[in-house]
C-alpha positions in Angstrom: -39.9 89.3 54.3 -40.9 85.6 53.9 -40.8 83.4 50.9 -44.2 83.4 49.1 -45.7 80.5 47.1 -45.1 81.7 43.6 -42.0 80.8 41.5 -41.8 83.0 38.3 -39.6 83.1 35.3 -37.5 85.9 33.7 -37.6 87.1 30.1 -33.9 87.6 29.4 -30.3 87.7 30.7 -30.7 90.6 33.1 -33.5 91.9 35.3 -36.0 94.3 33.8 -37.6 97.0 36.0 -40.9 95.2 35.8 -39.3 92.0 37.0 -37.6 93.7 39.9 -41.0 95.0 40.9 -42.6 91.6 40.6 -39.9 89.9 42.6 -40.4 92.4 45.5 -44.0 91.1 45.9 -44.2 89.0 49.1 -46.2 86.3 47.3 -43.1 85.5 45.2 -40.7 83.1 46.7 -38.5 81.9 43.8 -37.3 82.3 40.3 -37.0 79.5 37.7 -34.3 80.0 35.0 -34.4 78.8 31.4 -31.9 78.7 28.5 -33.0 82.1 27.4 -31.6 83.5 30.7 -28.1 82.1 30.0 -25.4 83.8 27.9 -22.2 83.0 29.8 -21.1 82.0 33.2 -20.2 85.6 34.2 -23.5 86.9 33.0 -25.4 84.1 34.8 -23.5 84.9 38.1 -24.5 88.6 37.7 -28.1 87.7 37.2 -28.3 85.3 40.1 -26.5 87.9 42.4 -29.0 90.6 41.3 -32.0 88.3 42.2 -30.5 87.3 45.5 -29.8 90.9 46.5 -33.4 91.8 46.3 -34.8 90.1 49.3 -34.0 88.6 52.8 -34.3 85.7 53.0 -33.1 85.5 49.5 -35.4 84.2 46.7 -34.9 80.6 45.7 -33.3 80.3 42.3 -34.1 77.0 40.5 -33.5 75.5 37.1 -34.5 72.3 35.4 -31.0 71.0 34.7 -31.2 67.2 34.8 -28.9 66.4 32.0 -29.5 64.7 28.6 -32.5 66.4 26.9 -33.2 68.6 29.9 -30.2 70.8 30.4 -30.7 74.5 30.4 -27.1 75.7 30.5 -24.5 74.6 27.9 -21.2 75.9 26.6 -19.1 76.3 29.8 -21.2 73.8 31.7 -20.4 70.1 31.5 -22.9 68.1 29.3 -24.6 65.7 31.7 -25.6 62.2 30.4 -29.3 61.1 30.3 -30.2 59.1 33.4 -31.0 56.1 31.3 -27.4 55.8 30.1 -26.3 55.4 33.7 -29.2 52.9 34.1 -27.8 50.8 31.3 -24.4 50.7 32.9 -26.2 49.6 36.1 -27.3 46.4 34.3 -23.7 45.3 33.6 -21.7 47.0 36.4 -23.7 48.0 39.4 -20.8 49.4 41.4 -19.5 51.6 38.5 -23.0 52.9 37.8 -23.6 53.9 41.4 -20.3 55.7 41.5 -21.0 57.5 38.2 -24.5 58.5 39.5 -22.9 60.1 42.6 -20.3 61.8 40.5 -22.9 63.1 38.1 -25.1 64.4 40.9 -22.1 66.2 42.5 -20.8 67.7 39.3 -24.3 69.0 38.2 -24.9 70.5 41.6 -21.4 71.9 42.0 -21.4 73.8 38.7 -24.8 75.3 39.5 -23.8 76.2 43.0 -20.6 77.9 41.6 -22.8 80.4 39.8 -25.2 80.8 42.8 -28.2 78.7 41.7 -29.8 77.2 44.7 -31.5 74.1 43.2 -32.1 72.0 40.2 -35.4 70.2 39.9 -33.8 66.8 39.8 -33.7 63.9 39.7 -36.5 62.2 37.9 -37.6 59.0 39.7 -40.4 58.0 37.3 -40.3 54.4 36.2 -39.2 53.9 32.6 -42.0 51.8 30.9 -41.6 52.8 27.2 -45.0 54.5 27.3 -44.0 58.1 28.0 -42.0 60.0 25.4 -41.6 63.1 27.6 -40.0 60.9 30.3 -38.2 58.4 28.2 -34.4 58.5 28.9 -34.9 61.0 31.7 -35.8 57.9 33.8 -33.1 55.8 35.4 -34.5 52.3 34.9 -37.5 50.0 34.5 -37.1 48.4 37.9 -38.2 50.5 41.0 -35.5 49.1 43.2 -32.8 50.1 40.7 -34.3 53.6 40.5 -34.0 53.8 44.2 -30.3 52.8 44.3 -29.3 55.1 41.5 -31.2 58.0 42.9 -29.7 57.6 46.3 -26.2 57.8 44.9 -27.1 60.8 42.7 -28.7 62.6 45.8 -25.6 61.9 47.8 -23.5 63.7 45.2 -25.9 66.7 45.1 -25.9 66.9 48.9 -22.1 66.8 49.0 -22.0 69.8 46.6 -24.5 71.8 48.8 -27.7 71.3 46.9 -31.1 69.9 47.9 -32.7 67.3 45.6 -36.2 67.4 44.3 -37.6 64.0 43.3 -40.3 64.1 40.6 -43.0 63.6 39.3 -45.1 62.2 42.2 -46.7 59.7 42.2 -45.2 58.7 38.8 -45.4 60.0 35.3 -43.7 57.1 33.4 -46.8 55.0 32.8 -48.9 57.5 30.8 -48.3 58.3 27.1 -49.7 61.8 27.0 -47.3 64.8 27.7 -48.7 67.0 30.4 -47.1 70.0 28.8 -49.7 69.7 26.0 -52.6 67.7 27.5 -53.8 66.1 30.8 -52.6 62.5 30.9 -55.0 59.9 32.5 -53.7 56.8 34.3 -56.5 54.3 34.4 -54.6 51.8 36.6 -55.7 50.8 40.1 -54.2 52.6 43.0 -52.7 49.5 44.4 -50.7 48.9 41.1 -49.4 52.5 41.2 -48.6 52.2 44.9 -46.6 48.9 44.5 -44.6 50.1 41.5 -44.5 53.8 40.6 -44.7 55.1 44.2 -42.0 52.8 45.5 -39.0 55.1 44.8 -40.9 58.1 46.4 -41.7 56.0 49.5 -38.1 54.8 50.0 -36.5 58.2 49.3 -38.9 60.0 51.6 -37.9 57.6 54.3 -34.3 58.7 53.6 -35.3 62.3 54.2 -35.4 63.8 50.7 -36.1 67.5 51.1 -38.4 68.3 48.1 -41.0 66.6 45.9 -42.6 67.8 42.6 -46.1 66.6 41.8 -47.4 65.5 38.4 -50.2 67.0 36.4 -51.8 63.6 35.8 -55.3 62.3 36.7 -55.8 59.0 38.3 -59.6 58.3 38.4 -59.2 55.4 40.8 -58.1 57.9 43.4 -59.4 61.3 42.5 -61.0 63.1 39.6 -58.6 66.1 40.2 -55.1 66.0 38.8 -52.5 65.1 41.4 -51.1 68.7 41.8 -54.6 69.9 42.8 -55.7 66.9 44.9 -55.9 66.9 48.7 -56.3 63.2 48.5 -52.9 62.8 46.9 -50.9 65.5 48.6 -52.3 66.0 52.1 -53.4 62.4 52.6 -51.1 60.2 50.6 -47.9 62.2 50.5 -48.0 64.0 53.8 -50.0 61.6 56.0 -49.4 58.1 54.7 -45.8 58.6 53.4 -45.0 61.1 56.2 -43.3 63.5 53.9 -42.0 66.6 55.9 -40.2 68.5 53.1 -41.4 71.0 50.5 -43.9 70.2 47.8 -43.6 71.9 44.4 -46.4 71.6 41.8 -45.4 71.3 38.2 -45.8 74.5 36.1 -49.3 75.9 36.4 -49.2 77.1 32.8 -48.9 73.5 31.4 -52.0 72.2 29.5 -52.2 69.4 32.1 -53.2 72.0 34.6 -55.8 73.7 32.5 -58.7 71.4 33.3 -59.1 72.7 36.8 -59.9 76.3 35.8 -58.3 79.7 35.3 -54.9 80.6 36.7 -56.3 81.9 40.0 -58.4 78.8 40.5 -55.3 76.6 39.7 -53.2 78.4 42.2 -55.8 78.3 45.0 -56.6 74.6 44.4 -52.9 73.6 44.4 -52.3 75.5 47.6 -55.4 74.0 49.3 -54.2 70.6 48.2 -51.0 71.1 50.0 -48.4 72.5 47.6 -45.9 74.9 49.0 -44.6 76.6 45.8 -46.2 77.0 42.4 -44.0 77.5 39.3 -45.8 79.8 36.8 -43.8 79.9 33.6 -43.9 81.7 30.2 -47.0 83.8 30.9 -46.5 87.2 32.6 -50.2 87.7 32.5 -50.8 84.6 34.5 -48.3 85.7 37.1 -50.0 89.1 37.5 -53.4 87.4 37.7 -52.3 85.1 40.4 -50.6 87.8 42.4 -53.8 89.8 42.4 -55.9 86.8 43.3 -53.8 85.6 46.2 -53.4 88.9 48.1 -53.1 88.2 51.8 -52.2 84.5 51.4 -49.6 83.2 53.9 -48.4 79.8 55.1 -45.7 80.0 57.8 -45.0 76.2 57.8 -44.5 76.3 54.0 -42.1 79.2 54.4 -39.9 77.3 56.8 -39.8 74.3 54.5 -38.8 76.5 51.5 -36.0 78.4 53.4 -34.4 75.1 54.2 -33.8 74.6 50.5 -31.3 77.4 50.0 -28.0 76.2 48.5 -24.9 75.7 50.7 -21.2 75.5 50.4 -20.7 76.7 46.8 -17.2 77.6 45.6 -16.5 80.1 42.8 -16.4 78.9 39.2 -12.6 79.2 38.8 -11.9 77.3 42.1 -14.3 74.5 41.1 -12.8 74.0 37.7 -9.3 73.9 39.2 -10.3 71.1 41.7 -9.2 67.5 41.3 -12.8 66.4 42.1 -14.3 68.4 39.2 -11.7 67.1 36.8 -12.2 63.5 38.0 -16.0 63.7 37.7 -16.0 65.5 34.4 -13.6 62.9 33.0 -15.8 60.1 34.3 -18.9 61.3 32.5 -17.5 62.6 29.2 -18.0 59.2 27.6 -21.7 59.3 28.6 -22.5 62.5 26.7 -25.1 62.6 24.0 -28.7 63.4 23.2 -30.6 66.5 22.0 -31.9 69.3 24.1 -35.5 69.3 25.4 -36.2 73.0 25.8 -39.7 73.5 27.0 -39.6 77.3 26.7 -42.9 77.8 24.9 
């Protein structure tokens, strides 16, 4: 069985019979976890193993686990500092900041891989402009070149731990004030201004071979009336053709209010797939999942399936072995002084 285009959420800390049935549907290709799915490391490992055992190739298991305000798993997991804290260090000690970014990427990925999670939707490469409260300290820096340097180091750490990076939110969410979880942000700037600033990190990191990109639910009238996640002009032309991106494209969550302007859930899914997205997270609405599964019957995209299979996690060690390693201790010690912030749990 191949990996389908839908990524769905789970209600609790163990699979229900309904969820087991949904995950067997060939249109499902992945699972996204939230804080409600985490009780302990042992419980999480059992849940991940249960999901992976259902299918071959196994379903992708993903979590939004960036650090700072967006960290789904706590307690036994190391608190990860907000990206902006490392960005501040970059201003005074570039070498130390790049080392810390790499250590942070490695530790974040290594802990998730130790419980079997394939990917984290990280890192954010939006530019910090002071306009977006939902991005804020999730962004590394105000300067695109600095964002590129810090992200490269972070991705190197993730890759060393066996995890593929997902850069987000294409083509840049940092210059709009509205939160796409609650409304559709509109960026009224000219395309050339976005291209020369917000898109620069995406361009450079795509040249490096980054394996996955997540699109933004924002509308940029100078380019297209459709939000980016549903726009052929943005995904098939700009991302795929102009930037020559060969990896997997994830839309942002189809249940966000920023996606609502394009229609009902089936219309959202069909538009996003036609635009060029490979996988569509559908979170916190079981009715939406069922509706989309019914509306997409027979859909298949062999090229997307190949891109998605390449994202499976590699080289994970078990939790006890990881925590006994010198590298884990060194990285944890290096970032402990950077801890802080409140949790941004977008589990509506």
